N, CA, C and O of each residue as an XYZ file, in Angstrom:
388
protein
N     -17.661      3.107     33.857
C     -17.971      1.942     33.058
C     -17.690      0.695     33.890
O     -16.656      0.601     34.552
N     -18.576     -0.218     33.853
C     -18.441     -1.431     34.624
C     -17.386     -2.337     34.010
O     -17.406     -2.588     32.806
N     -16.458     -2.831     34.837
C     -15.388     -3.691     34.332
C     -15.911     -5.017     33.809
O     -15.267     -5.632     32.959
N     -17.055     -5.473     34.290
C     -17.531     -6.797     33.912
C     -18.182     -6.847     32.525
O     -18.477     -7.937     32.036
N     -18.408     -5.725     31.894
C     -19.052     -5.750     30.577
C     -18.079     -5.747     29.413
O     -18.495     -5.771     28.255
N     -16.801     -5.717     29.706
C     -15.825     -5.634     28.635
C     -15.454     -7.008     28.093
O     -14.288     -7.403     28.119
N     -16.410     -7.699     27.624
C     -16.193     -8.971     26.958
C     -16.573     -8.739     25.507
O     -17.691     -8.318     25.211
N     -15.652     -9.011     24.611
C     -15.858     -8.686     23.195
C     -17.157     -9.263     22.647
O     -17.864     -8.579     21.906
N     -17.487    -10.505     22.994
C     -18.711    -11.120     22.475
C     -19.955    -10.363     22.945
O     -20.883    -10.135     22.170
N     -19.960     -9.982     24.212
C     -21.109     -9.261     24.755
C     -21.277     -7.900     24.092
O     -22.390     -7.504     23.744
N     -20.182     -7.195     23.920
C     -20.248     -5.877     23.298
C     -20.688     -5.989     21.847
O     -21.536     -5.220     21.393
N     -20.118     -6.943     21.114
C     -20.538     -7.147     19.720
C     -22.032     -7.433     19.641
O     -22.727     -6.907     18.772
N     -22.520     -8.264     20.547
C     -23.942     -8.605     20.554
C     -24.788     -7.357     20.783
O     -25.785     -7.150     20.090
N     -24.405     -6.532     21.737
C     -25.159     -5.308     22.019
C     -25.214     -4.393     20.799
O     -26.270     -3.860     20.459
N     -24.078     -4.219     20.151
C     -24.009     -3.316     19.003
C     -24.733     -3.903     17.798
O     -25.510     -3.211     17.140
N     -24.480     -5.167     17.510
C     -25.082     -5.802     16.326
C     -26.591     -5.919     16.474
O     -27.325     -5.740     15.502
N     -27.056     -6.216     17.675
C     -28.493     -6.339     17.894
C     -29.147     -4.980     18.110
O     -30.338     -4.896     18.406
N     -28.360     -3.918     17.959
C     -28.863     -2.553     18.049
C     -29.485     -2.249     19.408
O     -30.490     -1.544     19.504
N     -28.867     -2.795     20.457
C     -29.346     -2.512     21.819
C     -28.947     -1.084     22.183
O     -27.808     -0.681     21.951
N     -29.850     -0.341     22.735
C     -29.563      1.035     23.121
C     -28.611      1.032     24.317
O     -28.848      0.311     25.286
N     -27.535      1.827     24.264
C     -26.596      1.859     25.394
C     -27.260      2.421     26.648
O     -28.214      3.195     26.574
N     -26.735      2.013     27.791
C     -27.251      2.477     29.080
C     -26.209      3.391     29.721
O     -25.008      3.127     29.658
N     -26.689      4.467     30.335
C     -25.800      5.437     30.952
C     -26.247      5.743     32.372
O     -27.440      5.727     32.676
N     -25.276      6.023     33.241
C     -25.579      6.481     34.594
C     -26.065      7.929     34.479
O     -25.606      8.662     33.602
N     -26.980      8.346     35.345
C     -27.509      9.709     35.242
C     -26.628     10.776     35.889
O     -27.043     11.931     35.985
N     -25.433     10.421     36.331
C     -24.587     11.379     37.046
C     -23.383     11.801     36.217
O     -22.902     11.051     35.367
N     -22.910     13.001     36.473
C     -21.717     13.515     35.807
C     -20.478     12.887     36.438
O     -20.484     12.516     37.611
N     -19.431     12.775     35.653
C     -18.187     12.196     36.148
C     -17.300     13.235     36.810
O     -16.379     12.878     37.544
N     -17.556     14.508     36.568
C     -16.748     15.610     37.092
C     -15.302     15.486     36.628
O     -14.386     15.922     37.325
N     -15.095     14.899     35.462
C     -13.752     14.757     34.910
C     -13.254     16.115     34.433
O     -13.959     16.831     33.721
N     -12.046     16.459     34.827
C     -11.414     17.698     34.391
C     -10.394     17.366     33.305
O      -9.582     16.455     33.466
N     -10.439     18.100     32.212
C      -9.495     17.889     31.127
C      -8.073     18.154     31.623
O      -7.806     19.147     32.300
N      -7.172     17.239     31.264
C      -5.773     17.395     31.632
C      -4.903     17.075     30.435
O      -5.355     16.469     29.463
N      -3.665     17.485     30.513
C      -2.722     17.190     29.444
C      -1.998     18.440     29.003
O      -2.259     19.534     29.503
N      -1.080     18.269     28.057
C      -0.326     19.413     27.543
C      -1.261     20.446     26.911
O      -2.335     20.103     26.416
N      -0.849     21.694     26.933
C      -1.669     22.780     26.375
C      -2.038     22.510     24.928
O      -3.121     22.890     24.483
N      -1.159     21.866     24.196
C      -1.427     21.577     22.778
C      -2.586     20.611     22.603
O      -3.148     20.513     21.512
N      -2.953     19.895     23.659
C      -4.034     18.913     23.577
C      -5.304     19.383     24.285
O      -6.253     18.610     24.425
N      -5.333     20.609     24.721
C      -6.480     21.104     25.480
C      -7.514     21.803     24.614
O      -8.523     22.285     25.128
N      -7.286     21.866     23.335
C      -8.201     22.549     22.431
C      -9.318     21.594     22.019
O      -9.272     21.000     20.942
N     -10.322     21.451     22.884
C     -11.461     20.583     22.586
C     -12.723     21.431     22.523
O     -12.840     22.444     23.213
N     -13.651     21.012     21.700
C     -14.883     21.787     21.555
C     -15.986     21.231     22.467
O     -15.793     20.226     23.151
N     -17.127     21.893     22.463
C     -18.228     21.495     23.342
C     -18.722     20.080     23.051
O     -19.058     19.340     23.975
N     -18.768     19.700     21.776
C     -19.216     18.353     21.425
C     -18.263     17.292     21.965
O     -18.700     16.238     22.425
N     -16.963     17.570     21.909
C     -15.988     16.621     22.440
C     -16.126     16.496     23.956
O     -16.065     15.393     24.498
N     -16.310     17.609     24.631
C     -16.491     17.577     26.093
C     -17.752     16.788     26.446
O     -17.745     15.988     27.382
N     -18.828     17.011     25.702
C     -20.075     16.277     25.950
C     -19.876     14.779     25.712
O     -20.404     13.952     26.457
N     -19.110     14.431     24.668
C     -18.850     13.014     24.374
C     -18.043     12.370     25.498
O     -18.325     11.239     25.895
N     -17.052     13.075     26.006
C     -16.242     12.549     27.114
C     -17.136     12.294     28.324
O     -17.086     11.221     28.925
N     -17.943     13.273     28.674
C     -18.854     13.120     29.819
C     -19.801     11.939     29.611
O     -19.997     11.130     30.517
N     -20.381     11.843     28.433
C     -21.352     10.773     28.155
C     -20.690      9.401     28.242
O     -21.225      8.483     28.864
N     -19.539      9.271     27.625
C     -18.871      7.966     27.608
C     -18.406      7.562     28.999
O     -18.402      6.374     29.324
N     -18.018      8.518     29.818
C     -17.577      8.179     31.166
C     -18.732      7.699     32.040
O     -18.499      7.151     33.117
N     -19.966      7.893     31.595
C     -21.112      7.396     32.357
C     -21.720      6.140     31.729
O     -22.749      5.650     32.193
N     -21.082      5.619     30.675
C     -21.612      4.426     30.002
C     -21.574      3.222     30.937
O     -20.593      3.000     31.646
N     -22.651      2.456     30.925
C     -22.713      1.244     31.734
C     -22.392     -0.004     30.918
O     -21.997     -1.025     31.480
N     -22.556      0.068     29.620
C     -22.266     -1.106     28.809
C     -21.391     -0.763     27.602
O     -20.316     -1.339     27.441
N     -21.828      0.150     26.768
C     -20.999      0.562     25.639
C     -21.426      1.932     25.161
O     -22.512      2.415     25.482
N     -20.553      2.544     24.390
C     -20.860      3.820     23.751
C     -20.026      3.898     22.484
O     -18.934      3.333     22.409
N     -20.538      4.588     21.512
C     -19.834      4.742     20.245
C     -19.500      6.207     20.021
O     -20.271      7.099     20.376
N     -18.345      6.437     19.429
C     -17.968      7.787     19.021
C     -18.006      7.798     17.508
O     -17.273      7.062     16.847
N     -18.860      8.632     16.975
C     -19.009      8.724     15.522
C     -18.673     10.127     15.066
O     -18.932     11.099     15.775
N     -18.100     10.230     13.887
C     -17.812     11.552     13.353
C     -17.048     11.456     12.048
O     -16.394     10.457     11.751
N     -17.151     12.506     11.297
C     -16.429     12.593     10.033
C     -14.928     12.701     10.312
O     -14.527     13.065     11.417
N     -14.104     12.388      9.317
C     -12.656     12.547      9.496
C     -12.307     13.982      9.905
O     -12.854     14.949      9.375
N     -11.396     14.089     10.847
C     -10.931     15.400     11.269
C     -11.786     16.098     12.304
O     -11.566     17.276     12.587
N     -12.760     15.402     12.877
C     -13.656     16.046     13.847
C     -13.198     15.900     15.295
O     -13.847     16.426     16.199
N     -12.085     15.190     15.533
C     -11.547     15.110     16.889
C     -11.842     13.835     17.644
O     -11.767     13.814     18.873
N     -12.176     12.775     16.939
C     -12.472     11.505     17.624
C     -11.255     10.993     18.389
O     -11.383     10.547     19.529
N     -10.087     11.055     17.777
C      -8.872     10.548     18.422
C      -8.536     11.373     19.662
O      -8.169     10.809     20.693
N      -8.652     12.671     19.579
C      -8.417     13.539     20.741
C      -9.403     13.211     21.856
O      -9.026     13.144     23.026
N     -10.655     13.007     21.491
C     -11.685     12.657     22.463
C     -11.347     11.334     23.145
O     -11.451     11.218     24.366
N     -10.948     10.350     22.369
C     -10.592      9.036     22.928
C      -9.383      9.158     23.855
O      -9.341      8.500     24.895
N      -8.401      9.987     23.497
C      -7.230     10.184     24.356
C      -7.654     10.750     25.716
O      -7.131     10.337     26.751
N      -8.588     11.684     25.712
C      -9.073     12.239     26.983
C      -9.861     11.203     27.773
O      -9.800     11.189     29.002
N     -10.595     10.344     27.093
C     -11.335      9.279     27.786
C     -10.359      8.329     28.469
O     -10.580      7.922     29.610
N      -9.290      7.979     27.780
C      -8.280      7.093     28.379
C      -7.658      7.765     29.592
O      -7.462      7.120     30.622
N      -7.342      9.058     29.487
C      -6.802      9.788     30.642
C      -7.785      9.763     31.811
O      -7.383      9.588     32.961
N      -9.058      9.936     31.518
C     -10.077      9.929     32.575
C     -10.151      8.565     33.245
O     -10.264      8.480     34.468
N     -10.090      7.503     32.459
C     -10.125      6.152     33.028
C      -8.910      5.908     33.917
O      -9.026      5.337     35.001
N      -7.754      6.342     33.450
C      -6.532      6.179     34.236
C      -6.634      7.003     35.526
O      -6.254      6.526     36.595
N      -7.142      8.224     35.430
C      -7.297      9.079     36.614
C      -8.236      8.449     37.634
O      -8.056      8.624     38.839
N      -9.234      7.717     37.153
C     -10.167      7.042     38.056
C      -9.681      5.652     38.422
O     -10.367      4.906     39.121
N      -8.504      5.314     37.948
C      -7.874      4.008     38.208
C      -8.750      2.856     37.731
O      -8.815      1.802     38.363
N      -9.414      3.076     36.618
C     -10.190      2.008     36.010
C      -9.343      1.360     34.931
O      -8.485      1.998     34.320
N      -9.596      0.107     34.715
C      -8.885     -0.624     33.685
C      -9.375     -0.184     32.311
O     -10.575     -0.011     32.094
N      -8.450     -0.007     31.401
C      -8.796      0.335     30.025
C      -8.485     -0.900     29.177
O      -7.348     -1.067     28.734
N      -9.465     -1.757     28.946
C      -9.218     -3.014     28.252
C      -8.829     -2.806     26.788
O      -9.126     -1.775     26.184
N      -8.165     -3.802     26.247
C      -7.690     -3.726     24.865
C      -8.835     -3.561     23.878
O      -8.661     -2.915     22.845
N     -10.003     -4.128     24.170
C     -11.120     -4.031     23.231
C     -11.960     -2.777     23.456
O     -13.036     -2.635     22.875
N     -11.467     -1.864     24.304
C     -12.184     -0.603     24.565
C     -12.251      0.248     23.322
O     -13.269      0.881     23.047
N     -11.174      0.265     22.574
C     -11.099      1.145     21.425
C     -11.014      0.326     20.151
O     -10.158     -0.545     19.999
N     -11.912      0.627     19.255
C     -11.859      0.036     17.918
C     -12.059      1.173     16.950
O     -13.146      1.744     16.857
N     -11.022      1.494     16.239
C     -11.109      2.610     15.299
C     -11.193      2.057     13.886
O     -10.544      1.069     13.542
N     -11.995      2.707     13.093
C     -12.116      2.324     11.688
C     -11.877      3.544     10.841
O     -12.680      4.477     10.837
N     -10.795      3.542     10.136
C     -10.480      4.670      9.264
C     -11.137      4.451      7.902
O     -11.353      3.316      7.476
N     -11.442      5.532      7.247
C     -12.047      5.339      5.941
C     -12.261      6.596      5.193
O     -12.767      6.569      4.071
């Protein structure tokens, strides 16, 4: 993910104006890491991690309660840290409901 796109106004504009997100065509080759208790991820979560790690502007994680969004986000943060990329405060916006 490009560090220069993490401006809240720009991201809001992209999402509100329904701009389609842009992704790099390459895999990140990110390997899941963490305690064994956190390694239980399904294929959809792995695909979401891969997709988000190739985002050039923004990506959304959608799902019903209990589907693993928080676990997926935790792995994304680990991947960003492993790649020594900055994880800005506005990277994550969770809405419970």
